[in-house]
C-alpha positions as CSV (number, residue, x, y, z in Angstrom):
1,M,0.0,0.0,0.0
2,A,1.2,3.5,-0.8
3,T,-0.1,6.8,0.4
4,T,0.0,10.0,-1.6
5,D,-1.6,13.4,-1.8
6,V,-5.3,13.4,-2.4
7,G,-5.8,14.1,-6.1
8,K,-2.3,12.8,-7.0
9,E,-3.3,9.1,-7.2
10,A,-3.2,8.9,-11.0
11,W,0.2,10.6,-11.1
12,S,1.6,8.3,-8.4
13,K,0.1,5.2,-10.1
14,W,2.0,6.0,-13.3
15,E,5.2,6.7,-11.5
16,I,4.9,3.3,-9.8
17,L,4.1,1.5,-13.0
18,D,6.9,3.3,-14.9
19,T,9.4,2.3,-12.2
20,L,8.3,-1.3,-11.6
21,Y,7.2,-2.5,-15.1
22,P,10.8,-3.1,-16.4
23,Y,11.2,-5.6,-13.5
24,D,7.7,-7.1,-13.4
25,Q,5.5,-6.9,-16.4
26,Q,2.5,-8.1,-14.4
27,V,2.7,-5.3,-11.8
28,Y,-0.8,-4.0,-11.0
29,V,-1.6,-0.7,-9.2
30,R,-5.1,0.1,-8.0
31,A,-5.6,3.8,-7.2
32,F,-8.4,5.0,-4.9
33,T,-9.1,8.4,-6.4
34,G,-9.9,11.1,-3.8
35,F,-8.4,9.1,-0.9
36,G,-4.6,9.3,-1.5
37,V,-4.2,5.5,-1.3
38,L,-2.8,3.0,-3.9
39,L,-2.5,-0.8,-3.7
40,V,0.3,-2.4,-5.5
41,W,0.6,-6.1,-6.5
42,S,3.9,-7.3,-7.8
43,K,6.0,-10.5,-7.8
44,L,9.0,-8.5,-6.6
45,E,10.1,-8.6,-3.0
46,A,8.8,-5.8,-0.8
47,R,12.4,-4.6,-0.1
48,T,13.1,-4.5,-3.8
49,I,10.0,-2.4,-4.5
50,V,10.9,0.1,-1.8
51,D,14.4,0.4,-3.1
52,L,13.3,0.9,-6.7
53,L,10.6,3.5,-5.7
54,R,12.7,5.4,-3.2
55,N,14.3,7.8,-5.6
56,R,11.8,7.7,-8.4
57,V,8.4,8.7,-7.0
58,T,7.7,12.3,-6.2
59,R,4.4,12.2,-4.4
60,I,4.3,9.1,-2.3
61,Y,4.7,9.5,1.5
62,R,4.9,6.0,2.7
63,I,4.8,2.4,1.7
64,V,3.3,-0.4,3.9
65,P,4.6,-3.7,2.5
66,F,1.8,-6.2,3.5
67,E,2.9,-9.6,4.4
68,L,-0.6,-11.0,4.0
69,A,-3.7,-9.7,2.3
70,V,-7.2,-11.1,3.0
71,P,-10.9,-10.3,2.2
72,P,-12.6,-7.8,4.5
73,K,-14.2,-10.4,6.8
74,S,-13.4,-10.3,10.5
75,R,-12.8,-14.0,10.7
76,D,-10.3,-13.9,7.9
77,V,-8.5,-10.9,9.5
78,V,-8.2,-12.8,12.8
79,S,-6.9,-16.0,11.1
80,A,-4.3,-14.0,9.1
81,A,-3.2,-12.1,12.2
82,R,-2.9,-15.4,14.2
83,A,-0.7,-16.8,11.4
84,L,1.5,-13.7,11.4
85,V,2.0,-13.3,15.2
86,G,2.1,-17.0,16.1
87,E,2.5,-17.4,19.8
88,E,3.7,-13.8,20.3
89,K,1.6,-11.8,22.8
90,S,3.8,-8.8,23.4
91,F,2.9,-6.4,20.6
92,H,1.0,-3.2,19.9
93,L,-1.9,-3.2,17.5
94,T,-2.5,-0.5,14.9
95,C,-5.6,-0.5,12.7
96,E,-6.9,1.8,10.0
97,V,-10.2,1.2,8.1
98,R,-11.0,2.9,4.8
99,G,-14.3,2.2,3.1
100,D,-17.3,0.2,4.4
101,Y,-16.5,-3.3,3.1
102,L,-15.5,-4.7,6.5
103,D,-18.2,-6.6,8.4
104,V,-17.4,-4.8,11.7
105,R,-16.6,-1.3,12.7
106,R,-12.9,-0.3,13.4
107,E,-13.4,-0.3,17.2
108,E,-15.0,-3.7,17.0
109,L,-12.2,-5.1,14.9
110,I,-9.5,-3.8,17.4
111,E,-11.4,-5.3,20.3
112,L,-11.8,-8.6,18.5
113,L,-8.1,-8.8,17.6
114,R,-7.0,-7.9,21.1
115,R,-9.3,-10.5,22.6
116,E,-8.5,-13.3,20.1
117,L,-4.7,-12.7,20.0
118,K,-4.5,-11.8,23.7
119,C,-2.0,-9.1,23.0
120,F,-0.9,-6.7,25.7
121,G,1.4,-4.1,24.1
122,G,5.1,-4.1,23.5
123,E,7.7,-3.0,21.1
124,K,6.6,-5.1,18.2
125,R,3.6,-3.9,16.1
126,L,0.9,-5.6,14.2
127,I,-0.5,-3.2,11.5
128,V,-3.9,-3.9,10.0
129,E,-4.9,-1.7,7.1
130,V,-8.4,-2.1,5.6
131,V,-8.5,-0.6,2.2
132,W,-12.0,-1.1,0.9
133,D,-12.2,-4.8,-0.2
134,V,-8.6,-5.7,0.8
135,V,-7.2,-6.1,4.3
136,G,-3.4,-6.0,4.5
137,L,-1.4,-7.1,7.5
138,L,2.2,-6.4,8.5
139,F,3.9,-7.7,11.7
140,N,7.1,-6.6,13.3
141,E,8.1,-4.4,10.4
142,K,7.8,-0.7,10.0
143,P,6.1,1.1,7.1
144,V,8.7,2.9,4.9
145,K,8.5,6.7,5.0
146,L,9.7,8.1,1.6
147,R,9.0,11.8,2.3
148,S,7.3,14.2,4.6
149,P,3.8,15.4,3.6
150,I,5.0,19.0,3.8
151,S,8.1,18.5,1.5
152,R,6.4,19.2,-1.7
């Protein structure tokens, strides 16, 4: 997932495609116009994507390289989260919900994940990003900040 300025989704989509296409001809970018969010599917490793985009894109703020992506159903999110965290209990939960595809509200999802995973805080972090009909999860990695929103 990449975030950009609202209204610059098409520009950012083409920058991503121009940069990644020589390395992956099946790269796919889905832009959510008016929301500043893009989803990127590629066969390339996340680290490779970040390295390629780092000096090429001009409007992307940050990249969240999902480890797993699931449909927006709370049971699927809980199963995927369980698979990622394993037996770990010491982690912080971050959750963002965009769109109304998820079958529960954001607060309900957070409570459900806390209850099911029995997490109690810590230095590690589970990031859950609901982007309309896709839920991406990332555990114990940080999103990559490419630039500050005010450095236009």
